[in-house]
C-alpha positions as CSV (number, residue, x, y, z in Angstrom):
1,M,-7.5,12.0,28.5
2,S,-4.4,9.9,29.1
3,L,-3.1,7.7,26.4
4,A,-3.3,4.7,28.7
5,A,-7.1,5.4,29.0
6,L,-7.3,5.7,25.2
7,L,-5.7,2.3,24.7
8,E,-8.0,0.8,27.2
9,E,-11.0,2.2,25.3
10,A,-9.7,1.0,22.1
11,T,-9.3,-2.5,23.6
12,S,-12.9,-2.3,24.8
13,L,-14.0,-1.8,21.2
14,Q,-12.4,-5.0,20.1
15,P,-15.7,-7.0,19.7
16,Q,-17.0,-4.4,17.2
17,T,-13.6,-4.1,15.5
18,I,-13.3,-7.8,15.0
19,E,-16.9,-8.2,13.9
20,L,-16.4,-5.6,11.2
21,R,-13.1,-7.0,10.1
22,R,-14.5,-10.5,9.7
23,A,-17.6,-9.2,7.8
24,L,-15.2,-7.5,5.3
25,H,-12.9,-10.5,5.1
26,R,-15.8,-12.8,4.1
27,Q,-16.9,-10.4,1.3
28,P,-13.7,-9.1,-0.4
29,E,-13.9,-6.9,-3.4
30,I,-11.2,-5.8,-5.8
31,G,-10.5,-2.4,-7.4
32,L,-12.3,0.8,-7.2
33,D,-15.9,-0.4,-7.2
34,L,-16.7,-2.0,-3.8
35,P,-20.4,-1.8,-3.4
36,V,-20.7,-4.5,-0.7
37,T,-17.8,-3.3,1.2
38,R,-19.1,0.3,1.2
39,E,-22.5,-0.9,2.6
40,I,-20.8,-2.9,5.3
41,V,-18.8,0.1,6.4
42,L,-21.7,2.5,6.2
43,D,-23.8,0.2,8.4
44,A,-20.9,0.0,10.9
45,I,-20.7,3.8,11.3
46,A,-24.3,4.7,10.8
47,D,-24.9,5.5,14.5
48,L,-22.0,7.9,14.7
49,P,-22.2,11.8,14.4
50,L,-20.3,11.9,11.1
51,G,-20.9,14.0,8.1
52,L,-20.7,11.6,5.1
53,T,-19.8,12.1,1.4
54,L,-20.0,9.2,-0.9
55,H,-17.7,9.5,-3.9
56,E,-19.0,8.9,-7.3
57,T,-15.9,7.9,-9.4
58,T,-15.2,5.1,-6.8
59,S,-16.7,3.5,-3.7
60,G,-14.8,5.9,-1.5
61,I,-16.3,7.2,1.7
62,V,-15.4,10.4,3.4
63,A,-16.6,10.8,7.0
64,V,-16.0,14.1,8.9
65,L,-16.2,14.3,12.7
66,E,-16.7,17.9,14.0
67,G,-15.0,18.5,17.3
68,G,-16.4,20.5,20.2
69,M,-14.1,23.4,19.6
70,P,-12.9,25.2,16.4
71,G,-9.5,24.1,15.1
72,P,-7.6,22.5,12.3
73,T,-8.3,19.3,10.3
74,V,-6.5,16.0,10.5
75,L,-7.0,13.2,8.0
76,L,-6.9,9.5,8.7
77,R,-7.0,6.8,6.0
78,G,-8.0,3.1,5.8
79,D,-7.9,1.2,2.5
80,M,-10.7,-1.2,1.7
81,D,-9.9,-3.3,-1.3
82,A,-8.8,-6.9,-1.6
83,L,-6.5,-8.9,-3.9
84,P,-7.2,-11.3,-6.8
85,L,-6.1,-14.4,-4.8
86,Q,-7.8,-17.7,-3.8
87,E,-7.8,-17.9,0.0
88,D,-6.4,-21.2,1.5
89,T,-6.2,-20.2,5.2
90,G,-9.0,-22.4,6.5
91,L,-10.3,-19.7,8.8
92,D,-13.9,-20.0,9.8
93,F,-14.4,-16.5,8.4
94,A,-12.5,-17.1,5.2
95,S,-13.4,-15.4,1.9
96,E,-16.7,-16.5,0.4
97,V,-15.8,-15.0,-3.0
98,D,-13.9,-17.1,-5.4
99,G,-10.7,-15.6,-6.6
100,A,-10.6,-12.7,-4.1
101,M,-9.0,-12.4,-0.6
102,H,-8.1,-9.8,1.9
103,A,-4.4,-10.9,1.8
104,C,-2.9,-7.5,2.6
105,G,-4.8,-6.6,5.7
106,H,-7.0,-3.9,4.3
107,D,-9.9,-5.4,6.2
108,L,-8.0,-4.7,9.4
109,H,-7.2,-1.2,8.2
110,T,-10.9,-0.4,7.5
111,A,-12.1,-1.9,10.8
112,M,-9.4,0.0,12.8
113,L,-10.4,3.3,11.1
114,A,-14.1,2.8,11.8
115,S,-13.4,2.0,15.5
116,S,-11.1,5.0,15.7
117,A,-14.0,7.1,14.5
118,R,-16.2,5.6,17.2
119,L,-13.6,6.2,19.9
120,L,-13.0,9.8,18.8
121,A,-16.8,10.5,18.5
122,A,-17.1,9.5,22.2
123,H,-14.7,12.4,22.9
124,R,-15.8,14.8,20.3
125,D,-16.3,17.6,22.9
126,E,-12.5,17.4,23.7
127,L,-11.5,17.8,20.0
128,P,-10.2,21.3,19.0
129,G,-10.9,20.8,15.3
130,K,-12.1,18.2,12.8
131,V,-11.1,14.6,11.8
132,V,-11.6,13.3,8.2
133,F,-11.8,9.5,7.9
134,M,-10.8,8.5,4.4
135,F,-12.2,5.0,3.5
136,Q,-10.4,4.4,0.3
137,P,-10.8,1.7,-2.5
138,G,-8.3,0.7,-5.1
139,E,-5.0,0.8,-3.3
140,E,-3.8,-2.5,-4.9
141,G,-2.6,-0.9,-8.2
142,F,-5.7,1.1,-9.0
143,G,-4.6,4.5,-7.6
144,G,-7.8,4.9,-5.5
145,A,-6.2,7.7,-3.4
146,R,-5.7,9.8,-6.5
147,Y,-9.4,9.4,-7.4
148,M,-10.4,10.5,-3.9
149,L,-8.0,13.5,-4.1
150,D,-9.6,14.5,-7.5
151,E,-13.0,14.4,-5.9
152,G,-11.9,16.7,-3.1
153,V,-11.2,14.6,0.0
154,L,-8.7,17.2,1.2
155,D,-11.5,19.8,1.0
156,A,-14.0,17.8,3.1
157,T,-14.0,20.4,5.9
158,G,-13.3,23.5,3.7
159,E,-9.7,23.6,4.7
160,M,-6.5,21.6,4.0
161,P,-5.6,19.0,6.7
162,V,-2.6,20.0,8.7
163,R,-1.6,16.3,9.1
164,A,-2.4,13.0,7.4
165,F,-1.8,9.6,8.9
166,A,-2.2,5.9,7.8
167,I,-1.4,2.6,9.3
168,H,-0.5,-0.6,7.4
169,V,-0.4,-4.0,9.1
170,W,2.2,-6.6,8.4
171,A,2.2,-10.3,9.2
172,A,6.0,-10.5,9.0
173,R,8.2,-9.9,12.1
174,F,8.2,-6.1,12.5
175,P,8.5,-4.4,15.8
176,G,5.1,-3.2,17.2
177,I,5.2,0.2,15.3
178,S,7.7,1.1,12.7
179,C,7.9,4.6,11.2
180,R,10.8,6.6,9.6
181,G,11.0,10.0,8.1
182,G,12.0,10.4,4.5
183,A,11.6,7.7,1.9
184,F,9.7,4.9,3.6
185,M,8.3,2.9,0.6
186,A,9.4,2.7,-3.0
187,S,8.0,3.9,-6.3
188,A,6.4,1.2,-8.5
189,D,6.5,1.3,-12.3
190,T,5.5,-1.3,-14.8
191,V,8.0,-2.3,-17.5
192,E,7.1,-4.1,-20.8
193,I,10.0,-5.2,-23.1
194,T,9.3,-6.7,-26.5
195,V,12.2,-8.4,-28.1
196,N,11.7,-8.7,-31.9
197,G,13.6,-11.3,-33.9
198,A,12.8,-13.4,-36.9
199,G,10.9,-16.8,-36.6
200,G,11.9,-20.0,-38.1
201,H,12.4,-23.8,-37.6
202,A,13.9,-24.7,-34.3
203,S,16.3,-27.2,-36.1
204,A,17.9,-24.3,-38.0
205,P,18.4,-21.4,-35.6
206,F,21.1,-19.9,-38.0
207,L,18.3,-19.1,-40.4
208,A,16.2,-17.2,-37.8
209,I,16.9,-14.5,-35.2
210,D,16.1,-16.1,-31.9
211,P,14.3,-13.6,-29.6
212,I,14.1,-16.1,-26.7
213,L,17.9,-16.2,-26.4
214,A,18.2,-12.5,-26.9
215,A,15.5,-11.9,-24.3
216,A,17.3,-14.1,-21.8
217,E,20.4,-12.0,-22.3
218,V,18.5,-8.8,-22.0
219,M,17.2,-9.8,-18.6
220,T,20.6,-10.8,-17.2
221,S,22.3,-7.8,-18.8
222,I,19.9,-5.4,-17.1
223,Q,20.5,-7.0,-13.7
224,T,24.3,-6.8,-14.3
225,A,24.1,-3.1,-15.4
226,I,22.2,-2.3,-12.2
227,T,25.0,-3.8,-10.1
228,R,27.6,-1.7,-12.0
229,E,25.7,1.6,-12.4
230,V,23.4,1.9,-9.4
231,N,24.7,3.2,-6.1
232,A,23.8,0.5,-3.5
233,F,22.6,3.3,-1.1
234,D,20.2,4.7,-3.7
235,P,18.9,1.3,-4.9
236,A,16.7,0.1,-7.7
237,V,15.0,-3.3,-8.0
238,F,14.0,-4.6,-11.4
239,T,12.2,-7.8,-11.5
240,V,10.9,-9.6,-14.6
241,S,7.8,-11.5,-13.5
242,Q,6.4,-12.5,-16.8
243,I,7.8,-14.1,-20.0
244,H,5.6,-14.8,-23.0
245,G,6.9,-16.2,-26.3
246,G,6.6,-19.2,-28.5
247,S,3.8,-21.7,-29.3
248,T,5.4,-25.1,-29.6
249,H,8.7,-27.1,-29.3
250,N,9.9,-26.8,-32.9
251,I,9.3,-23.2,-33.8
252,I,11.5,-20.2,-33.0
253,P,9.0,-17.4,-32.4
254,S,9.3,-13.9,-34.0
255,K,9.0,-12.1,-30.6
256,V,9.2,-12.5,-26.9
257,E,7.5,-10.2,-24.4
258,L,8.9,-9.6,-20.9
259,G,6.9,-7.9,-18.2
260,G,8.0,-6.7,-14.8
261,T,8.3,-4.1,-12.1
262,L,10.7,-1.3,-11.3
263,R,11.1,-0.1,-7.7
264,C,13.2,2.9,-6.6
265,V,13.3,5.1,-3.4
266,S,14.4,8.4,-5.0
267,D,13.1,10.4,-8.0
268,G,16.6,10.7,-9.3
269,R,17.2,7.0,-9.4
270,R,13.7,6.4,-10.9
271,A,14.6,8.8,-13.8
272,A,18.0,7.2,-14.3
273,M,16.5,3.8,-14.7
274,L,14.2,5.1,-17.4
275,D,17.4,5.5,-19.4
276,L,19.3,2.4,-18.3
277,I,16.8,-0.2,-19.1
278,P,16.0,0.7,-22.7
279,R,19.7,1.5,-23.4
280,V,20.8,-1.9,-22.3
281,A,17.8,-3.8,-23.8
282,S,18.4,-2.2,-27.2
283,A,22.1,-2.7,-27.3
284,V,21.9,-6.4,-26.2
285,A,19.1,-7.1,-28.6
286,E,21.0,-5.5,-31.4
287,A,24.1,-7.7,-30.7
288,H,21.8,-10.6,-31.6
289,G,20.5,-9.0,-34.7
290,A,17.2,-8.3,-32.9
291,T,15.5,-5.2,-31.6
292,A,13.9,-4.3,-28.3
293,E,11.0,-1.9,-27.5
294,V,10.6,-0.7,-23.9
295,E,7.4,0.7,-22.5
296,F,7.1,2.2,-19.0
297,S,3.7,2.7,-17.3
298,E,4.2,5.1,-14.4
299,G,2.9,3.8,-11.1
300,Y,2.9,5.1,-7.5
301,P,5.6,7.6,-6.6
302,V,8.0,7.2,-3.6
303,T,6.2,7.3,-0.3
304,I,8.0,10.0,1.6
305,N,7.1,10.5,5.3
306,D,7.4,13.9,6.8
307,D,10.3,13.9,9.3
308,E,8.4,15.7,12.0
309,V,5.3,13.7,11.6
310,A,7.2,10.4,11.7
311,A,8.8,11.6,15.0
312,E,5.4,12.5,16.4
313,V,4.1,9.0,15.5
314,R,7.0,7.3,17.2
315,A,6.7,9.5,20.3
316,I,2.9,8.8,20.7
317,A,3.5,5.0,20.0
318,T,6.3,4.9,22.6
319,E,4.0,6.4,25.2
320,L,1.2,4.0,24.2
321,F,3.1,0.8,23.9
322,G,6.6,1.3,25.4
323,E,10.0,2.0,23.8
324,D,10.7,-1.6,23.0
325,R,7.7,-1.7,20.7
326,V,8.7,1.2,18.5
327,A,11.3,1.3,15.8
328,N,12.8,3.9,13.4
329,P,13.8,1.7,10.5
330,P,17.2,2.5,8.9
331,S,16.1,2.0,5.4
332,P,12.8,1.9,3.3
333,I,11.1,-1.2,2.0
334,M,10.6,-1.7,-1.7
335,G,6.8,-2.1,-1.5
336,A,4.7,0.7,-2.8
337,E,1.7,2.7,-1.7
338,D,-0.8,5.2,-3.3
339,W,-0.8,7.0,0.1
340,S,2.2,8.6,-1.5
341,Y,-0.2,10.8,-3.5
342,V,-1.6,12.2,-0.3
343,L,1.8,12.7,1.3
344,Q,2.7,14.9,-1.8
345,R,0.0,17.3,-0.7
346,V,-0.1,17.1,3.1
347,P,2.6,16.7,5.8
348,G,2.0,13.1,7.0
349,A,3.2,9.6,7.4
350,I,2.4,5.9,7.2
351,A,3.4,3.5,9.9
352,F,3.7,-0.2,9.9
353,L,1.8,-2.1,12.7
354,D,3.0,-5.6,13.7
355,A,0.1,-8.1,13.2
356,N,2.2,-11.2,13.4
357,P,0.1,-14.2,14.3
358,G,3.0,-15.7,16.4
359,G,4.2,-19.3,16.4
360,A,7.5,-21.0,16.0
361,T,7.9,-20.7,12.3
362,E,8.0,-17.6,10.1
363,P,4.4,-16.8,9.1
364,A,3.1,-16.4,5.6
365,G,3.5,-12.7,4.6
366,N,1.3,-10.1,3.1
367,H,-0.1,-11.1,-0.4
368,S,0.1,-14.8,0.4
369,N,-3.0,-17.0,0.0
370,L,-2.1,-18.4,3.5
371,V,-1.6,-15.1,5.4
372,V,-3.2,-14.8,8.8
373,F,-3.1,-11.6,10.9
374,N,-3.2,-11.2,14.6
375,E,-6.5,-9.4,15.4
376,D,-5.3,-8.3,18.8
377,A,-3.1,-5.8,17.0
378,M,-6.2,-3.9,15.8
379,A,-6.7,-2.4,19.3
380,Q,-3.2,-0.8,19.1
381,G,-4.0,0.6,15.6
382,V,-7.3,2.0,16.8
383,A,-5.5,3.7,19.8
384,L,-2.7,5.0,17.6
385,Y,-5.1,6.5,15.0
386,A,-7.1,8.2,17.8
387,A,-4.1,9.4,19.8
388,Y,-2.4,10.8,16.7
389,A,-5.5,12.7,15.7
390,M,-6.1,14.1,19.2
391,G,-2.5,15.1,19.6
392,S,-2.2,16.8,16.2
393,L,-5.4,18.8,16.7
394,T,-4.3,20.0,20.1
395,A,-0.8,20.9,18.8
396,H,-2.1,22.8,15.8
397,A,-5.2,24.4,17.4
């Protein structure tokens, strides 16, 4: 079938797509255990000819669509989890759960994936192969993709997928579809720095070793070292987002704790920063008579799109939406994704979909308590999911 007809069918599914998205948005859940979300999704796809596997270590769902002809396997993913955030959008379908909100668009991702399964099921006789729909929990820092890999999502049809594809919506002003080969999103590691001094009376700092002052200089010195040692074309971003120390106005504490995130877009830069940060922190602390202890918690690796797959996505998107709605970004973004684990195993890609709500002012972005997404974009996502699966199966049959 033509891609224009596919887009028309995806648009005709909008009532079901929107209904599912809003049901998920009202009942957000965080992390790996999403029982309500799982049931909502299972109800939405219950009438489709899908082979279902419910994962045990998480609320992951693997749904397999068998095509009408033998052929390879393609995997599509939609993440399902929300964020620990109080929603303040005022939408009539706003979150009904205190302290939880679908602020990153995962409700849209899940609804798009379910509707793409419905669209492809209507054309299953034309499919030369199988499509695996990966409904994944725990993307927001919990590594849900890795749990699903461990439980065998890539073996759902008995053979490795030849391609893997995911879509992420953005409320910021992106072109319609953005996808580049190579590094597309950053790694994300957690950094904890403890500066140890010697406590004392705030009126006599010369009788103490002030870890607050030392910690302040540790922070600024690391940022300075990055500007001197890091190639701007192979960047690193280190952000201190937490500072804990002290108990009252007249006591110098014995220690200060700093917490933050490290983002890189190459494995080499990531390894180099594991040397730079503790080296600078220890030297600066020592200059103050203090000590510094640095702990890294390894997070998601760099998300690396396959060059060929990224080109395929852009070509299909161009045919679907027009050349002016497709972009090949010149550089990665510093956000991170656990889809990176899948891309380490299967040639694939993730693309950004513009879900900007419009208006004269710059909208609230992803992870904001005020973010609102344009639901019309979901029809484009459904069509792109389905078109990519059909095209890949045909090309590799």
